[in-house]
C-alpha positions in Angstrom: 0.0 0.0 0.0 1.3 3.5 -0.9 0.3 6.6 0.9 1.0 10.2 0.1 0.7 12.7 2.9 0.3 16.4 2.2 -1.0 19.4 4.0 -3.4 20.6 1.2 -4.7 19.9 -2.3 -5.6 23.4 -3.4 -7.8 23.6 -6.5 -5.4 26.0 -8.2 -1.9 24.9 -7.2 1.8 25.2 -8.0 4.6 22.8 -8.7 4.5 20.7 -5.5 0.9 19.7 -5.8 1.1 19.2 -9.5 4.1 17.0 -9.1 2.7 14.8 -6.4 -0.6 14.3 -8.3 1.4 13.3 -11.4 3.6 10.9 -9.4 0.5 9.2 -8.0 -1.2 8.7 -11.3 2.1 7.5 -12.8 2.7 4.9 -10.0 -0.9 3.7 -10.2 -0.4 3.1 -13.9 2.9 1.3 -13.5 2.9 -0.5 -10.1 0.3 -2.9 -8.8 -0.5 -1.1 -5.6 -3.4 1.1 -4.5 -2.7 4.7 -3.4 -4.3 6.8 -0.7 -3.7 10.6 -0.3 -4.1 12.0 3.3 -4.6 15.7 3.7 -4.6 17.7 6.9 -5.9 21.2 6.1 -9.5 22.4 6.6 -11.5 22.7 3.4 -15.2 22.1 3.5 -15.4 22.0 -0.3 -13.0 19.1 -0.8 -15.5 16.8 -2.5 -16.1 19.4 -5.2 -12.4 20.2 -5.6 -11.7 16.5 -6.1 -14.4 16.1 -8.6 -13.0 19.0 -10.6 -9.5 17.4 -10.3 -11.0 14.2 -11.9 -12.7 16.3 -14.6 -9.3 17.9 -15.4 -7.8 14.3 -15.4 -5.2 15.1 -12.8 -6.6 12.7 -10.3 -7.8 9.2 -11.2 -11.1 7.8 -10.0 -9.3 4.9 -8.3 -7.3 7.2 -6.0 -8.7 7.5 -2.5 -8.4 10.9 -0.8 -9.1 11.2 2.9 -9.0 14.4 4.8 -8.4 14.5 8.6 -11.7 16.1 9.4 -13.6 13.8 7.0 -12.1 10.9 8.8 -12.9 12.1 12.2 -16.6 12.9 11.4 -17.0 9.7 9.2 -17.7 12.1 6.3 -20.4 14.0 8.1 -18.6 17.3 7.6 -19.0 16.8 3.9 -22.6 15.5 3.9 -25.4 18.0 3.5 -29.1 17.7 2.7 -30.2 16.2 -0.6 -33.4 15.3 -2.3 -34.9 11.9 -2.0 -35.4 11.8 -5.7 -32.2 11.6 -7.7 -30.2 12.6 -4.6 -29.7 16.1 -5.8 -28.1 18.6 -3.3 -30.4 21.0 -1.7 -29.0 24.5 -1.7 -29.5 26.7 1.3 -30.2 30.3 0.1 -29.6 33.4 2.1 -31.6 36.4 0.8 -29.7 39.7 0.4 -32.3 41.8 2.2 -32.2 42.0 6.0 -35.0 43.7 7.8 -33.9 46.8 9.7 -30.7 47.2 7.7 -29.8 49.0 4.6 -27.2 47.5 2.2 -24.8 48.6 -0.5 -23.3 46.4 -3.2 -19.6 46.7 -4.1 -19.2 48.5 -7.5 -16.4 46.2 -8.7 -17.9 43.0 -7.3 -21.6 42.5 -7.0 -21.1 39.5 -4.8 -19.8 41.8 -2.0 -22.4 43.6 0.1 -22.1 45.9 3.1 -24.9 46.4 5.6 -25.6 49.5 7.8 -27.9 50.2 10.7 -28.6 53.8 10.3 -25.0 55.2 9.6 -23.2 52.3 11.4 -21.4 49.6 9.4 -22.5 46.3 11.0 -22.1 43.5 8.5 -20.0 42.4 5.5 -21.2 39.6 3.2 -19.7 37.8 0.3 -21.7 35.5 -1.9 -20.5 32.7 -4.2 -23.2 34.1 -6.5 -25.5 36.8 -5.3 -28.0 36.0 -8.0 -28.4 32.4 -6.6 -28.2 33.7 -3.0 -25.5 31.2 -2.0 -23.6 32.9 0.8 -19.8 32.3 1.1 -19.1 34.2 4.4 -20.3 37.0 6.5 -18.4 39.3 8.9 -20.0 40.8 12.0 -18.4 44.1 12.7 -17.6 45.7 16.0 -19.4 49.0 16.5 -16.3 50.7 17.8 -13.8 49.1 15.5 -13.3 48.8 11.7 -12.6 45.1 11.8 -14.7 42.0 12.4 -15.5 40.3 15.7 -16.9 37.1 14.1 -16.9 35.4 10.7 -19.4 32.8 9.7 -18.4 30.6 6.7 -20.6 28.6 4.4 -19.8 25.8 1.9 -20.6 25.9 -1.8 -24.1 24.7 -1.0 -24.7 27.5 1.4 -24.5 25.7 4.7 -22.7 26.9 7.8 -19.5 25.0 8.4 -17.3 27.3 10.5 -17.5 30.2 12.9 -14.3 32.2 13.7 -14.0 34.5 16.6 -11.4 37.4 16.6 -9.6 39.4 19.2 -11.3 42.8 19.3 -8.1 44.7 19.7 -5.5 42.8 17.7 -7.9 41.4 15.0 -6.2 38.0 15.3 -8.0 34.6 15.5 -9.1 33.5 19.0 -11.0 30.3 18.1 -12.7 28.3 15.3 -15.7 26.2 15.7 -16.4 23.5 13.1 -19.9 22.2 12.4 -21.3 19.0 10.8 -24.4 18.6 8.7 -26.6 18.7 11.8 -25.2 21.9 13.1 -23.3 20.2 15.8 -19.8 21.2 16.8 -17.2 18.5 16.1 -14.0 20.4 16.6 -12.8 23.6 18.3 -9.4 25.1 17.6 -7.9 27.8 19.8 -5.3 30.2 18.6 -2.5 32.3 20.1 -1.0 34.9 17.7 -2.9 33.3 14.9 -1.2 29.9 15.5 -3.2 26.8 16.7 -2.5 26.4 20.5 -5.1 23.8 21.4 -7.5 21.5 19.7 -10.6 19.8 21.1 -12.6 17.1 19.3 -16.3 16.5 20.1 -18.8 13.7 19.8 -22.4 14.4 20.7 -21.5 17.8 22.2 -18.9 16.2 24.5 -15.1 16.6 24.3 -13.5 13.2 23.6 -9.9 14.2 22.6 -7.6 17.2 23.1 -4.3 18.1 21.6 -1.8 20.8 22.4 -0.8 21.4 18.8 -1.7 20.4 15.3 1.2 18.0 14.9 -0.1 15.8 17.7 -3.5 15.7 16.0 -1.9 14.8 12.7 0.1 11.9 14.3 -3.2 10.7 15.9 -4.8 10.7 12.4 -1.9 8.8 10.8 -1.7 6.2 13.5 -5.4 5.4 13.0 -5.5 5.2 9.2 -2.0 4.1 7.9 -1.4 0.4 7.7 1.7 -1.2 9.2 4.7 -1.5 6.8 3.2 0.9 4.4 5.3 3.1 2.1 4.5 6.7 2.9 5.5 9.6 0.6 5.7 12.9 2.6 5.5 15.9 0.3 5.1 18.7 3.0 7.8 19.7 5.5 4.9 20.8 7.9 4.2 17.1 8.4 7.8 15.8 9.0 7.6 15.5 12.8 4.0 14.3 12.8 4.7 11.3 10.6 8.0 10.4 12.3 6.2 10.4 15.6 3.9 7.6 14.4 4.5 4.5 16.5 4.2 2.0 13.6 6.6 0.3 11.3 6.5 2.6 8.2 8.8 3.2 5.3 9.0 6.9 5.2 10.0 8.7 2.0 10.5 12.4 2.3 10.1 14.2 -1.1 11.9 17.5 -1.4 10.2 19.9 -3.8 12.2 23.1 -3.1 15.7 24.3 -2.2 16.7 23.7 1.4 18.8 26.8 1.3 18.0 30.5 1.2 19.3 32.7 -1.6 22.3 33.5 0.7 23.1 29.8 1.2 21.8 29.4 4.7 19.7 26.4 5.7 16.0 27.1 5.9 14.5 26.5 9.3 11.9 24.0 8.2 14.6 21.7 6.9 16.6 21.5 10.1 14.6 18.4 11.1 16.3 16.5 8.3 19.5 17.1 10.1 18.2 16.2 13.6 16.1 13.1 12.5 17.7 11.9 9.3 18.4 8.4 10.6 14.6 7.9 11.1 13.9 8.6 7.4 14.2 5.6 5.1 14.7 7.6 1.9 14.9 11.3 1.0 14.1 12.0 -2.7 15.5 15.1 -4.3 15.1 16.3 -7.8 18.6 17.0 -8.9 22.2 15.6 -8.4 23.2 19.2 -7.3 20.8 19.2 -4.3 21.8 15.6 -3.4 25.5 16.7 -3.2 24.7 19.7 -1.1 22.4 17.9 1.3 25.1 15.2 1.9 27.5 18.1 2.8 25.0 20.3 4.7 23.3 17.6 6.8 25.9 14.8 6.9 23.3 12.4 5.3 24.6 9.2 3.8 24.3 9.1 0.0 22.5 5.8 0.4 19.6 7.6 2.0 19.3 10.1 -0.8 17.8 9.2 -4.1 17.6 11.5 -7.2 14.3 11.2 -9.1 13.7 14.2 -11.4 10.4 15.3 -12.6 9.4 13.5 -15.8 7.2 13.8 -18.9 6.3 12.0 -22.1 8.8 13.6 -24.5 7.1 15.4 -27.3 8.0 15.7 -30.9 7.0 19.4 -31.5 6.5 20.7 -35.0 8.3 24.0 -35.5 5.5 26.4 -36.3 5.6 30.1 -36.3 5.8 31.5 -32.8 4.8 34.8 -31.4 7.7 37.3 -31.3 7.2 37.4 -27.5 8.8 36.2 -24.3 6.7 34.3 -21.8 6.5 34.0 -18.0 4.2 31.2 -16.8 3.9 30.5 -13.1 3.0 31.8 -9.7 3.2 35.5 -9.0 5.0 35.9 -5.7 8.1 37.2 -4.0 10.2 34.1 -4.8 9.4 34.1 -8.5 10.6 37.7 -8.9 8.5 38.7 -11.9 9.8 42.2 -11.1 13.3 41.1 -12.3 11.8 40.0 -15.6 10.0 43.3 -16.0 13.1 45.3 -15.2 15.2 43.3 -17.6 12.5 43.6 -20.3 12.5 47.4 -19.8 16.2 47.5 -20.6 15.6 45.2 -23.6 12.9 47.5 -25.0 14.9 50.7 -24.3 17.7 49.1 -26.4 15.3 49.1 -29.4 14.3 45.4 -29.5 10.8 44.3 -30.7 9.6 41.3 -28.7 6.6 41.6 -26.3 6.1 39.8 -23.0 3.1 37.7 -22.0 2.5 36.8 -18.3 0.3 33.8 -17.3 -0.1 33.0 -13.7 -1.9 33.4 -10.4 -1.1 34.6 -6.9 -2.1 36.7 -4.0 -4.2 39.7 -5.2 -1.7 42.1 -3.6 1.2 40.5 -5.5 -0.7 40.8 -8.7 -1.6 44.4 -8.0 2.1 45.2 -7.3 3.1 43.5 -10.6 0.5 45.6 -12.5 1.7 48.8 -10.8 5.3 48.0 -11.8 4.3 47.4 -15.4 2.6 50.8 -15.4 5.5 52.5 -13.6 8.0 51.1 -16.1 5.7 52.4 -19.0 5.5 48.8 -20.3 1.7 48.6 -20.5 1.8 48.5 -24.4 4.3 45.7 -24.5 3.3 43.5 -21.5 0.0 41.6 -21.1 -1.2 39.7 -18.1 -3.5 36.9 -18.9 -4.2 35.3 -15.5 -4.0 31.5 -14.9 -4.2 29.0 -17.7 -5.1 25.3 -17.9 -3.3 24.9 -21.2 0.4 25.5 -20.5 1.6 23.2 -23.3 -0.3 25.3 -25.9 1.0 28.5 -24.4 4.7 27.3 -24.4 4.4 26.2 -28.1 3.3 29.7 -29.1 6.2 31.7 -27.7 9.8 32.4 -28.7 11.3 31.9 -25.3 10.2 31.5 -21.6 11.9 33.1 -18.6 12.6 32.0 -15.1 14.0 34.5 -12.6 13.3 32.8 -9.2 15.4 33.1 -6.1 15.3 29.3 -5.7 13.4 26.2 -6.9 13.4 22.5 -6.2 13.6 21.6 -9.8 12.1 24.4 -11.9 9.3 22.3 -13.4 8.3 25.1 -15.7 11.7 24.9 -17.4 11.2 21.3 -18.2 7.7 21.9 -19.5 8.9 24.8 -21.7 11.8 22.8 -23.2 9.5 19.8 -23.8 7.2 22.0 -25.8 10.0 23.3 -28.0 10.2 26.7 -26.2 13.8 27.7 -25.2 14.4 29.1 -21.7 16.3 32.0 -20.2 16.8 31.0 -16.5 18.7 32.2 -13.5 21.4 29.7 -12.6 19.9 29.0 -9.2 19.4 26.2 -6.7 18.1 23.9 -8.2 17.2 22.7 -11.7 18.1 25.1 -14.5 21.7 23.9 -14.9 20.5 20.2 -15.1 17.9 21.1 -17.8 19.5 23.8 -19.9 22.3 23.0 -22.4 23.8 26.4 -23.2 22.8 27.6 -26.6 20.9 24.4 -27.5 17.7 24.8 -25.5 18.2 28.1 -23.8 20.7 30.2 -21.9 21.7 30.2 -18.2 21.7 33.7 -16.6 23.9 34.7 -13.7 21.7 34.4 -10.7 19.9 37.7 -9.6 21.7 39.6 -12.4 19.0 41.7 -14.2 21.5 43.2 -16.6 22.6 39.7 -17.7 19.0 38.7 -18.1 18.4 41.7 -20.4 21.5 40.7 -22.5 20.3 37.1 -22.8 16.9 38.5 -24.1 18.8 40.4 -26.7 20.9 37.4 -27.7 18.0 35.0 -28.2 16.2 37.7 -30.2 19.2 38.1 -32.5 20.0 34.3 -32.6 16.8 32.3 -32.1 17.1 28.8 -30.8 15.1 26.2 -32.6 14.6 22.4 -32.6 14.5 22.3 -28.8 14.0 18.9 -27.2 13.9 17.4 -23.7 16.7 15.0 -22.7 15.7 11.3 -22.2 16.8 11.5 -18.5 13.4 13.1 -17.9 11.3 10.6 -19.8 8.5 8.5 -18.3 10.5 5.4 -19.3 13.4 6.5 -17.1 11.0 7.6 -14.3 9.6 4.0 -14.2 13.1 2.7 -13.7 13.8 5.3 -11.0 10.7 4.5 -9.0 11.2 0.7 -9.4 14.7 1.0 -7.9 13.4 3.2 -5.0 10.7 0.7 -4.1 13.1 -2.2 -4.3 15.5 -0.3 -2.0 12.6 0.2 0.5 11.3 -3.3 0.7 14.6 -5.2 0.6 
């Protein structure tokens, strides 16, 4: 039996979740073992998210996914009223109008409504869809403050699932109460400085278990659901202690998706457990030989405990069609990805008289996206840079562009570089930890750029414009055939 433990399976996700879902589907197709994914975050809409994963063909129908709160409630946290005929879900509607209050819709988003009692702001509501009257959450405002005292959250069918209480002075979480389909509390989480400080589990309105932290709760979950002698792939550093504290005979495989070092070369705090408890981990899987070498040196881990298994793909034969005379960034918009470096380099490129444009596809925190748009405007690039939002067709997008760009501070592998090359799109990438130097052959499928050097990035933009790179292909080391050999060797090592 194979298990994968992860903190979350967000509907719109980055490289880590994408990689673990792909690994699971690959192993199901190539090894005669069932697979269970265990998640630990709170998401009342998981059944809908998983159905959409299946529709997108990134999760198979045979893969079982079990959330910690679903397990504890025997699925009651996900069960809500349905019709006797055809078992259709019954939606719980919340009318916009409230007697005794006036309301005002947000001009930019009609799903947001503010309520007033005379001149006093008392309630904020956001609907999934105001026309269907399905409420997403509502904030009850303090009369003397500008922030909320209480938030009530509703699932996609409109039923209450959580109430959050806030400190009236600090506006930080005090507690969360989680409710099942019958409106009964099944879990209360208390917070100190927005971090979980105590958890109480309820049955029939009576406390039956308490935990001093989330890690102990996670360990309790794993001990109850994971079989003895199972192979467990752990993709989230948040869960390292919790799984190692399980008092069962397990084969623990820690999968590293990112650099264990900061941009300055210091060890990141969340990776220090690998140093302290390395002997308890059966195998640590890294994505590049470069990271394996550095982890052996940094943590004193034996090479026999470290296995290199890079990301993989079916290798495409891409027809060389006309491409847009444009650069491409496709990925998350956040501090680590440093889209600002791309914009600053592109500004220098345009000021030098070159013609290419720049397309940006991605998603991120609204504030990060706002900052990016402001920088585009401040650099006077609005005529040459276009932001398209997220895409579900990255392969098509890569095949349309002259070159893609990666300017991150660090990566575990730089999955987007592999995807770009595999779709015939050369890459300009900072030579960072880890990935680009393993994927890019200078002048054949792209150019390495001195890490954090915006001027060098601008120069490489000029070079690839003057001397386009064509006939770009992915090396066989990253093929599905090689991946099957890699995982077979890993499993044999674990069960011997």
